[in-house]
VOGU-3710 file (C-alpha; in Angstrom, 3 decimals, decimal comma):
1> msenpkhtnr> 14,864/-97,158/137,245  16,972/-97,785/140,324  20,124/-95,760/140,958  22,213/-98,921/140,548  20,669/-100,802/137,636  21,609/-104,425/137,206  22,407/-104,008/133,506  23,860/-101,227/131,385  24,582/-101,544/127,675  26,130/-99,344/124,977
11> linetspyll> 23,000/-97,281/124,504  23,857/-95,407/127,695  26,087/-93,090/125,627  23,334/-92,102/123,177  21,216/-88,927/123,264  17,966/-90,354/121,874  15,364/-90,779/124,654  14,148/-93,929/122,893  17,602/-95,515/122,935  18,172/-94,411/126,514
21> qhahnpvdwy> 14,932/-96,140/127,530  16,677/-99,404/126,562  20,093/-98,619/128,049  19,471/-100,833/131,113  17,974/-103,820/129,308  19,851/-107,107/129,756  20,023/-107,165/125,939  23,508/-106,324/124,682  22,233/-103,511/122,487  24,410/-101,587/120,068
31> pwgeealsla> 23,501/-98,335/118,363  23,673/-98,485/114,571  27,319/-97,951/113,653  30,526/-99,501/112,431  31,283/-101,272/115,720  28,170/-103,421/115,507  28,246/-103,897/111,735  31,904/-104,970/111,745  31,247/-107,438/114,567  28,393/-109,029/112,601
41> rrenkpills> 30,641/-109,480/109,576  33,556/-110,772/111,645  31,493/-113,337/113,565  29,083/-114,045/110,688  26,135/-113,459/112,980  22,729/-112,234/111,861  21,698/-108,759/112,990  18,527/-108,293/115,006  17,443/-104,752/114,130  14,784/-103,279/116,417
51> vgyaachwch> 13,302/-99,930/115,352  10,831/-97,765/117,263  10,365/-94,366/118,856  9,930/-92,984/122,336  6,187/-92,286/122,221  5,270/-95,702/120,793  2,969/-97,647/123,136  3,669/-101,120/121,710  7,395/-100,381/121,744  7,102/-99,994/125,516
61> vmehesfene> 5,099/-103,209/125,727  7,680/-105,234/123,821  10,504/-103,768/125,869  8,830/-104,737/129,141  7,769/-108,202/127,962  10,865/-109,249/126,014  13,818/-106,887/126,230  13,693/-106,735/130,041  13,356/-110,534/130,194  16,763/-112,043/130,998
71> qiasimnehf> 15,981/-115,415/129,405  14,932/-113,831/126,121  17,881/-111,432/126,307  20,291/-114,353/126,701  19,015/-115,894/123,450  19,408/-112,558/121,687  22,898/-111,989/123,083  24,166/-115,458/122,224  22,958/-115,651/118,655  22,560/-112,115/117,295
81> inikvdreer> 24,195/-108,713/117,028  21,392/-106,605/118,500  20,972/-103,078/117,144  18,428/-100,577/118,432  17,423/-97,634/116,190  15,281/-94,561/116,841  13,287/-94,187/113,627  13,046/-90,446/114,166  16,832/-90,128/114,163  17,402/-92,557/111,278
91> pdldeiymna> 14,433/-92,334/108,902  16,619/-93,715/106,103  17,033/-97,041/107,893  13,396/-97,042/108,932  12,181/-96,517/105,365  14,320/-99,289/103,867  13,533/-101,953/106,436  9,884/-100,977/106,870  9,456/-101,530/103,143  11,017/-104,958/103,654
101> vqmltgsggw> 8,651/-105,795/106,529  5,669/-104,795/104,407  6,906/-107,003/101,566  7,243/-109,949/103,945  4,064/-109,532/105,987  1,732/-107,244/104,043  1,655/-104,680/106,843  3,994/-102,581/108,950  4,283/-100,579/112,140  6,380/-100,154/115,234
111> pmtmflapdl> 8,126/-101,705/116,996  9,723/-103,085/113,858  11,748/-106,271/114,264  13,954/-107,110/111,310  16,605/-109,789/110,847  19,529/-108,921/108,558  22,446/-110,830/107,149  25,852/-109,307/107,987  25,773/-107,522/104,589  22,643/-105,687/105,881
121> kpfyggtyfp> 20,243/-107,458/103,517  16,936/-108,323/105,258  15,661/-111,895/105,217  12,874/-112,047/107,844  10,933/-109,672/110,057  7,745/-108,420/111,597  6,516/-105,825/114,045  5,503/-106,572/117,647  6,132/-110,117/118,871  4,689/-111,209/122,253
131> pddrygrpgf> 6,855/-113,100/124,767  4,859/-116,276/124,122  2,344/-117,465/121,520  -0,705/-115,188/121,657  -2,838/-112,815/119,534  -2,279/-115,253/116,671  1,410/-114,335/116,703  4,356/-116,600/117,497  6,181/-115,908/120,749  9,431/-113,968/120,425
141> prvllgviea> 11,675/-116,773/121,772  10,230/-119,158/119,200  10,873/-116,589/116,470  14,473/-116,096/117,626  15,256/-119,806/117,738  13,545/-120,417/114,414  15,550/-117,645/112,748  18,882/-118,851/114,079  18,101/-122,459/113,095  17,236/-121,339/109,547
151> yrerhesive> 20,337/-119,152/109,384  22,562/-122,111/110,302  20,814/-125,049/108,667  19,373/-123,431/105,516  21,872/-120,660/104,966  21,736/-120,743/101,170  17,979/-120,232/101,151  18,384/-117,365/103,629  20,898/-115,704/101,291  18,541/-116,185/98,336
161> qanriterlh> 15,650/-114,708/100,302  17,769/-111,702/101,341  18,871/-111,124/97,742  15,279/-111,332/96,450  14,025/-108,828/99,025  16,906/-106,467/98,350  16,279/-106,627/94,604  12,629/-105,732/95,219  13,731/-102,837/97,426  15,880/-101,550/94,570
171> qlsetqaggq> 12,927/-101,835/92,200  10,753/-99,967/94,672  13,286/-97,139/94,847  13,295/-96,696/91,066  10,898/-94,059/89,757  8,497/-94,935/86,962  8,291/-91,786/84,891  5,147/-91,518/82,820  7,003/-90,177/79,797  4,744/-87,140/79,287
181> plntdvfdra> 4,385/-84,137/81,583  1,145/-84,335/83,531  -1,842/-82,195/82,680  -4,692/-81,185/84,965  -6,662/-84,398/84,285  -4,668/-86,005/87,098  -6,407/-83,684/89,579  -9,845/-84,984/88,543  -8,675/-88,585/88,860  -7,240/-87,942/92,314
191> yqvyrsrfds> -10,431/-86,207/93,433  -12,486/-89,223/92,341  -10,241/-91,551/94,367  -10,714/-89,443/97,488  -14,444/-89,170/96,852  -14,787/-92,945/96,501  -13,066/-93,557/99,862  -14,705/-90,710/101,774  -16,623/-91,506/104,968  -19,638/-89,231/104,581
201> rhggfgsapk> -20,734/-89,828/108,177  -17,528/-89,354/110,148  -15,233/-87,682/107,672  -11,826/-88,971/106,706  -11,103/-91,749/104,262  -11,498/-95,478/104,567  -12,256/-97,269/107,823  -10,552/-97,794/111,168  -7,866/-97,062/112,094  -8,001/-93,499/110,795
211> fppsmglafl> -5,004/-91,243/110,494  -5,255/-87,478/110,034  -5,233/-86,992/106,233  -3,498/-83,605/106,280  -1,936/-83,726/102,811  -5,070/-85,161/101,218  -7,186/-82,363/102,676  -4,669/-79,781/101,437  -5,030/-81,213/97,931  -8,843/-81,214/98,100
221> lrywhrtgnq> -8,841/-77,590/99,263  -6,715/-76,672/96,238  -8,958/-78,734/93,986  -11,950/-76,781/95,259  -10,092/-73,506/94,685  -9,142/-74,581/91,151  -12,506/-76,015/90,053  -15,151/-74,605/92,381  -16,210/-78,191/93,187  -18,164/-77,726/96,400
231> nalemveltl> -18,055/-81,404/97,327  -14,273/-81,212/97,680  -14,649/-78,410/100,232  -17,408/-80,315/102,036  -15,102/-83,333/102,448  -12,443/-81,091/103,960  -14,861/-79,374/106,330  -16,615/-82,503/107,586  -13,287/-84,219/108,254  -11,844/-81,243/110,130
241> qkmaqggmyd> -15,020/-80,814/112,177  -15,278/-84,481/113,138  -11,594/-84,764/114,054  -11,778/-81,660/116,247  -14,964/-82,854/117,947  -13,623/-86,348/118,580  -11,355/-87,811/121,196  -8,426/-87,597/118,796  -8,411/-83,904/119,663  -7,559/-83,076/123,277
251> qigggfhrys> -10,722/-81,226/124,330  -9,114/-79,940/127,532  -5,556/-79,052/126,569  -5,621/-78,680/122,797  -3,517/-80,523/120,254  -4,118/-83,711/118,273  -3,222/-87,274/119,185  -1,548/-89,488/116,592  -4,540/-91,336/115,123  -7,933/-92,826/115,894
261> tdeswlvphf> -8,354/-96,542/116,508  -12,011/-96,321/115,389  -13,798/-94,790/112,426  -15,455/-91,981/114,417  -12,255/-90,364/115,785  -13,259/-91,259/119,369  -10,485/-93,445/120,806  -6,993/-92,323/119,822  -3,558/-93,715/120,256  -2,693/-91,029/122,747
271> ekmlydnall> 0,810/-89,990/121,703  1,078/-86,466/120,317  3,550/-85,812/117,536  4,998/-82,428/116,638  4,553/-83,080/112,930  0,841/-83,953/113,166  0,119/-80,768/115,032  2,127/-78,708/112,545  0,413/-80,250/109,512  -3,085/-80,111/110,989
281> taiyletyqa> -2,657/-76,510/112,099  -1,756/-75,597/108,522  -4,917/-77,150/107,045  -7,187/-75,678/109,736  -5,714/-72,234/109,013  -6,197/-72,652/105,268  -9,779/-73,802/105,744  -10,418/-70,759/107,934  -9,139/-68,598/105,065  -11,333/-70,473/102,578
291> tgesfyasia> -14,549/-70,338/104,622  -14,195/-67,521/107,158  -15,541/-69,905/109,831  -13,974/-69,025/113,192  -14,217/-72,637/114,401  -11,191/-73,580/112,295  -9,208/-70,594/113,548  -9,928/-71,495/117,170  -8,754/-75,097/116,713  -5,567/-73,884/115,009
301> edtldyvlre> -4,890/-71,324/117,734  -5,480/-73,797/120,567  -3,240/-76,349/118,858  -0,379/-73,875/118,430  -0,803/-72,794/122,054  -0,625/-76,439/123,143  2,669/-76,762/121,255  4,063/-73,633/122,902  3,031/-74,930/126,319  4,141/-78,565/126,079
311> mykpetggfy> 6,511/-79,048/123,153  8,637/-75,920/123,049  11,776/-74,821/124,844  11,589/-71,018/125,019  15,101/-70,737/126,465  16,587/-72,033/123,215  13,757/-72,007/120,682  13,623/-75,684/119,727  10,397/-77,663/119,367  10,361/-81,127/120,962
321> stqdadsegv> 9,424/-84,255/119,042  6,683/-86,207/120,832  4,626/-86,725/123,939  4,126/-90,323/124,998  0,875/-92,251/124,872  1,483/-93,617/128,373  1,733/-92,141/131,843  2,334/-94,251/134,932  2,643/-97,172/132,523  -0,983/-96,877/131,356
331> egkffvwtpd> -2,006/-95,681/127,918  -4,218/-92,587/128,008  -4,383/-92,334/131,814  -3,503/-88,636/131,787  -6,440/-87,741/129,519  -9,496/-89,652/130,818  -12,204/-88,708/133,360  -15,088/-90,097/135,399  -18,398/-88,308/136,153  -17,498/-88,206/139,870
341> evekllgaan> -14,255/-86,375/139,164  -16,077/-83,792/137,092  -18,869/-83,299/139,652  -16,367/-82,668/142,447  -14,807/-79,908/140,387  -17,860/-78,259/138,839  -20,761/-78,960/141,173  -23,773/-81,088/140,308  -25,660/-78,681/138,018  -22,751/-77,564/135,838
351> akvfceyydi> -21,248/-81,068/135,824  -24,504/-82,452/134,431  -24,328/-80,063/131,472  -20,571/-80,530/131,008  -20,772/-84,340/131,149  -23,666/-84,518/128,738  -21,913/-82,200/126,271  -18,665/-84,192/126,366  -20,364/-87,617/126,719  -18,883/-88,414/130,141
361> tepgnfegen> -20,874/-91,360/131,523  -20,701/-93,931/134,299  -19,996/-96,882/131,956  -17,390/-94,798/130,125  -16,188/-95,088/126,555  -12,592/-96,206/127,220  -11,784/-98,967/129,678  -14,368/-97,761/132,211  -13,394/-94,101/131,972  -14,121/-91,350/129,487
371> ilhvqtppdi> -12,398/-89,679/126,595  -14,024/-86,302/126,138  -15,639/-85,742/122,751  -18,414/-83,609/121,290  -21,475/-85,262/119,765  -23,614/-82,167/119,183  -22,443/-78,679/118,121  -22,838/-76,121/120,937  -25,604/-74,059/119,312  -27,788/-77,134/118,751
381> fakklgmdlg> -26,925/-78,527/122,189  -27,939/-75,238/123,855  -31,293/-75,304/122,080  -31,785/-78,912/123,141  -31,341/-77,887/126,787  -33,356/-74,694/126,374  -30,256/-72,760/127,401  -28,754/-69,545/126,128  -25,658/-70,256/124,000  -23,602/-67,754/125,978
391> eletiltegq> -24,527/-69,491/129,234  -23,512/-72,858/127,814  -20,182/-71,502/126,586  -19,495/-70,055/130,057  -20,114/-73,457/131,698  -17,932/-75,238/129,150  -15,092/-72,705/129,305  -15,044/-72,668/133,080  -15,240/-76,463/133,188  -12,361/-76,833/130,753
401> rklfevreqr> -10,277/-74,443/132,849  -10,902/-76,337/136,095  -10,300/-79,762/134,552  -7,127/-78,490/132,940  -5,799/-77,141/136,264  -6,446/-80,464/137,988  -5,061/-82,450/135,080  -1,834/-80,465/135,275  -1,278/-82,012/138,718  -1,353/-85,525/137,270
411> ikpglddkil> 1,795/-87,333/136,201  2,291/-86,255/132,610  3,106/-88,541/129,699  6,791/-88,859/128,900  8,370/-86,294/126,618  10,815/-87,034/123,832  12,728/-83,784/124,004  15,042/-84,274/121,063  14,839/-81,497/118,481  14,621/-82,605/114,850
421> tswnglmvrs> 15,430/-80,171/112,059  12,684/-81,447/109,758  9,847/-81,312/112,258  10,996/-77,915/113,491  10,827/-76,769/109,884  7,186/-77,881/109,692  6,355/-76,063/112,917  8,231/-72,896/111,890  6,069/-72,881/108,788  2,839/-73,322/110,750
431> masgyqilgh> 3,774/-70,835/113,485  4,625/-68,242/110,829  1,268/-68,901/109,131  -0,458/-68,683/112,516  1,042/-65,230/112,997  0,037/-64,095/109,500  -3,544/-65,359/109,654  -4,407/-65,041/113,359  -2,191/-62,042/114,115  -0,668/-63,311/117,379
441> nrflkaaeas> 2,920/-62,228/117,897  3,710/-65,187/120,178  3,567/-67,474/117,173  6,020/-65,346/115,199  8,371/-65,113/118,153  8,461/-68,917/118,470  8,958/-69,402/114,716  11,916/-67,025/114,685  13,455/-68,606/117,785  13,189/-72,105/116,309
451> anfvltelsq> 14,676/-71,001/112,987  17,568/-69,330/114,799  18,108/-72,488/116,858  18,412/-74,636/113,743  20,697/-72,134/112,026  23,024/-72,029/115,022  22,798/-75,395/116,787  21,887/-77,724/113,926  24,142/-76,302/111,230  27,593/-77,456/110,217
461> dngllrthra> 29,854/-76,770/107,205  27,202/-74,717/105,398  24,700/-77,583/105,787  22,337/-79,031/108,346  22,375/-81,754/110,987  19,423/-83,991/111,842  18,964/-84,015/115,606  19,842/-82,191/118,840  19,481/-83,220/122,445  21,328/-82,650/125,720
471> gkshlnayle> 23,651/-80,105/124,155  24,706/-82,396/121,299  23,827/-82,060/117,616  24,706/-84,908/115,270  23,820/-87,057/112,229  23,798/-85,723/108,681  20,516/-84,128/107,697  18,205/-85,862/105,223  16,286/-84,412/102,305  13,255/-83,781/104,500
481> dysyfiagli> 15,377/-81,794/106,960  16,476/-79,455/104,205  13,179/-79,192/102,357  10,940/-78,739/105,412  13,260/-76,190/106,953  13,699/-74,225/103,714  9,905/-74,109/103,347  9,678/-72,819/106,925  12,234/-70,101/106,191  10,292/-68,972/103,108
491> nlyeatfnlh> 7,125/-68,675/105,210  9,091/-66,808/107,846  10,383/-64,350/105,257  6,836/-63,694/104,046  5,701/-63,168/107,635  8,453/-60,662/108,459  10,031/-59,562/105,143  13,372/-59,966/106,889  15,956/-60,784/104,203  17,916/-62,887/106,699
501> wlknarrlne> 15,410/-65,732/106,362  15,263/-65,616/102,567  19,058/-65,512/102,222  19,349/-68,634/104,359  16,583/-70,330/102,383  18,488/-69,605/99,171  21,788/-70,817/100,623  20,352/-74,056/101,987  18,455/-74,665/98,764  21,756/-74,517/96,870
511> tmieqfwdda> 23,236/-77,027/99,323  20,171/-79,269/98,999  20,495/-79,384/95,210  24,234/-79,993/95,378  23,933/-82,792/97,959  20,696/-84,572/97,001  19,933/-83,954/93,303  20,342/-86,926/90,957  22,450/-85,519/88,133  21,820/-88,598/85,984
521> kggffytskg> 18,019/-88,935/86,110  16,822/-85,880/87,982  14,899/-85,771/91,231  16,129/-85,933/94,795  17,684/-88,773/96,744  16,596/-89,226/100,357  20,199/-89,220/101,586  23,016/-86,822/100,745  26,353/-87,484/99,101  27,866/-87,469/102,583
531> heslivrsks> 25,687/-90,217/104,046  26,877/-93,764/104,583  26,083/-96,215/101,813  23,139/-98,492/102,607  21,675/-101,342/100,560  19,354/-98,862/98,766  19,566/-95,126/98,057  15,931/-94,188/97,943  14,201/-91,559/95,810  10,744/-92,208/97,219
541> aydgatpsgt> 8,177/-89,429/96,965  5,291/-91,149/98,742  3,632/-89,300/101,591  3,571/-91,136/104,886  2,606/-89,530/108,172  4,528/-86,540/106,829  4,854/-85,258/103,271  7,724/-86,669/101,260  10,958/-84,729/101,366  10,830/-84,625/97,565
551> siaihsllrl> 7,412/-82,962/97,414  8,372/-80,217/99,861  11,696/-79,744/98,033  9,646/-79,135/94,873  7,449/-76,726/96,849  10,509/-74,700/97,841  11,982/-74,778/94,327  8,767/-73,378/92,848  8,443/-70,558/95,382  12,107/-69,598/95,298
561> skllnqpnlr> 12,008/-69,625/91,499  9,368/-66,898/91,649  10,878/-64,900/94,500  14,450/-64,988/93,197  13,631/-65,068/89,456  15,595/-68,286/88,940  13,835/-70,214/86,130  16,265/-73,112/86,521  14,656/-73,937/89,882  11,274/-74,236/88,202
571> enaqtalnly> 12,831/-76,508/85,581  14,238/-78,726/88,339  10,807/-78,836/89,979  9,143/-79,830/86,712  11,756/-82,526/86,060  11,169/-83,970/89,527  7,384/-83,903/89,148  7,580/-85,662/85,781  9,518/-88,499/87,448  6,486/-89,246/89,595
581> shqmksapsg> 3,761/-88,893/86,976  2,993/-92,625/87,101  2,814/-92,502/90,891  0,442/-89,524/90,905  -1,851/-91,273/88,438  -1,801/-94,691/90,070  -1,557/-93,790/93,779  -2,918/-90,265/94,293  -3,658/-90,787/97,982  0,054/-91,405/98,550
591> saqllceldf> 0,976/-88,435/96,374  -1,211/-85,645/97,738  1,640/-83,246/98,447  3,067/-83,822/94,960  -0,378/-82,978/93,585  -0,371/-79,751/95,594  2,947/-78,817/93,988  1,682/-79,805/90,549  -1,247/-77,461/91,189  1,250/-74,637/91,793
601> lhsipkeiai> 3,102/-75,543/88,586  -0,108/-75,542/86,527  -1,449/-72,326/88,017  -0,493/-68,719/87,437  0,712/-67,785/90,924  0,058/-64,316/92,248  3,314/-62,409/92,681  2,525/-59,714/95,233  5,025/-56,870/95,623  4,357/-54,362/98,368
611> agklnsegak> 6,103/-50,990/98,558  5,768/-49,404/101,983  6,778/-49,474/105,619  6,141/-52,802/107,338  4,397/-51,522/110,456  2,444/-48,704/108,831  -1,342/-48,773/108,929  -1,467/-49,041/105,153  0,796/-52,097/105,120  -1,216/-53,716/107,894
621> rvlltihsrf> -4,425/-53,287/105,890  -2,804/-54,762/102,790  -1,462/-57,776/104,684  -4,801/-58,350/106,415  -6,455/-58,344/102,999  -4,012/-60,967/101,712  -4,117/-63,239/104,743  -7,908/-63,222/105,015  -8,048/-64,997/101,638  -7,178/-68,530/100,599
631> ipnkvmamld> -4,661/-67,975/97,803  -2,644/-71,182/97,823  -0,365/-70,306/94,924  1,300/-67,002/95,629  4,559/-65,393/96,667  4,936/-62,131/98,552  7,742/-59,626/98,968  8,001/-56,157/100,467  10,283/-53,187/99,907  10,650/-50,075/101,990
641> dtdekahete> 11,859/-47,826/99,179  12,867/-45,142/101,681  15,317/-47,515/103,386  18,965/-46,886/102,547  19,400/-50,661/102,051  16,521/-50,931/99,563  18,971/-51,687/96,754  20,064/-54,872/98,585  16,472/-56,056/98,734  15,903/-55,323/95,053
651> aliplleykr> 19,087/-57,168/94,134  17,955/-60,310/95,959  14,297/-60,163/94,873  13,880/-59,000/91,251  10,106/-58,874/91,781  10,719/-55,729/93,859  12,847/-53,885/91,288  11,537/-50,376/90,611  8,564/-50,891/92,923  7,941/-47,580/94,676
661> qingettvyv> 5,307/-46,027/96,900  2,912/-43,636/95,221  2,542/-40,344/97,059  4,114/-41,890/100,163  1,275/-44,443/100,514  1,557/-48,213/100,727  1,402/-49,384/97,119  0,701/-52,898/95,872  1,757/-54,480/92,601  -0,033/-57,714/91,708
671> cenyackspt> 1,932/-59,528/89,025  1,630/-62,766/87,082  4,628/-64,181/85,223  6,425/-60,922/86,029  3,791/-58,880/84,201  2,179/-56,506/86,687  -1,245/-54,977/86,869  -1,496/-51,264/87,554  0,014/-50,378/90,921  -2,611/-49,330/93,401
681> tnlaefksql> -2,990/-47,663/96,761  -6,720/-48,357/96,726  -7,728/-51,306/98,902  -10,877/-52,108/96,929  -8,921/-52,191/93,669  -6,285/-54,401/95,304  -8,988/-56,833/96,476  -10,334/-57,011/92,939  -6,874/-57,791/91,560  -6,347/-60,505/94,161
691> dsk> -9,693/-62,143/93,520  -9,399/-62,217/89,737  -8,532/-65,595/88,198
//
């Protein structure tokens, strides 16, 4: 962008990197707000709502082709009130109008282009439109002129269409309770759905494009734990192995791209999202606990280290949102290699091994260049070459290091450096788990810094705000902001046993219930009492790329109910789950996180009370014993009964009342429904208590 751009619109005053990318378009963009909405009503003009996000490749394409085009912009400016929205800042708007696009077209995606009447009811829309007729899609100018002609000449039919769509949106937002509380049969039905869609060759579910099925894998891991069904575990393992060996995983720098355009996880859309890497880290860590296979631990560790390197601001503690798919205007350019580049760095002999292992060839596998991926596991590959495994690993490790150093000199993909409360909550949770399971203090340090950042910079009037960038925090938080962050704080308490985190989790949970709970029918609304009124107030609990805010709210209610001995929270959780019984039966693949919470509800969670000093050798052995096991349904608390403030801990956490060390040794109490087994200082006895079902 030149220092003296020809055009500047109202987006120049926004903080969102996505909105700022459009601030010098010739389009007279408005941010969503009363100024634009009032103007539409006053002039009776339709609203052109364009929704996207900073790392979206096709959003960049449409901007360059259409929104930078002065002729197209003039049509937009003359006939429409043009509003640009960052879906990551306003997920409420994105959800409503994406549902409308899917009703109209049968599919969705970004950029989303939606046309609204001045009363905000949608009447026509789509996703990407090219600047002229191509790809079987009408050109954007033709769409614009057709919409304005229909709006003027057939206004009554437009109003009818908008009313019909809005009525369907209201119906979609209504829950269809099944009437009876769910039993465990729903788990078997969900498992069969996943089994029927499983790709037994490449892992994952369905065909291309393939998205990382984090919540589905979490459910299958719990199903295996509940039933012993080995096939459920095999589906999890094959999927995690194939994703990590494919091009969707960055073989040089760590971290996962957004999704794979093919069924074998080879060619990704190259953006990297904070939430994907948080969710995938969690399932790799859990699978490491379940299997003991170090492969899963190494992928989780490398992914968390990628986040700390590229998507974290250590000076403040916030985690950034996304890395772009494009660099220098080309998708994936930062990540691809040629054999010549590798040979110059590694020498002919080592390059031959490295290129064969990562399938780097002259023809290439992506537009004449190569996305690194692994076709053969290293032990089998070493045997194939007649090479010692240690020698192969040395070549690969050294090659990765050299390619990484050279790649760091390339122009990096753009960074969306806004800090979202919800996604930070997911990463706090995963960083805290990374510390517990892998033992690396750097992960705990980052989790604590992020939590402190949210509690200081993204908090207001005893509640939370949605987004922070460039020193400014704003927008009311949504249900997912509260629920994800509360879940992160609970994990952080169990990683540190610092009451500060649990007290804040309790406080924010009270605010979440007060602001989002539906007193009439139960369950949680997506928006709070303080949000602006839109055409629909959603109570959706479907998982998308991230788990629903409702499902994670239920997760937090169930865990806090146990930790704080508040049965009313469990009752709220059960009420909310019952609302979605029909959904869990009819659409289990969109309800995986709800199924995980239902599994907690229908289990007898382990309540583990530890009496001892946190950093003592005895406590370390106890915690290592816990974290080396996959125990999905548990809560943990710790009391140093020699601390003068022990009474404060006992008052907050009834599970710890009267729990004392025996003979000055770390003592563990394993309880179920607040009935405890014999306290023990014996590690073998403790293991037996943990492993009993």
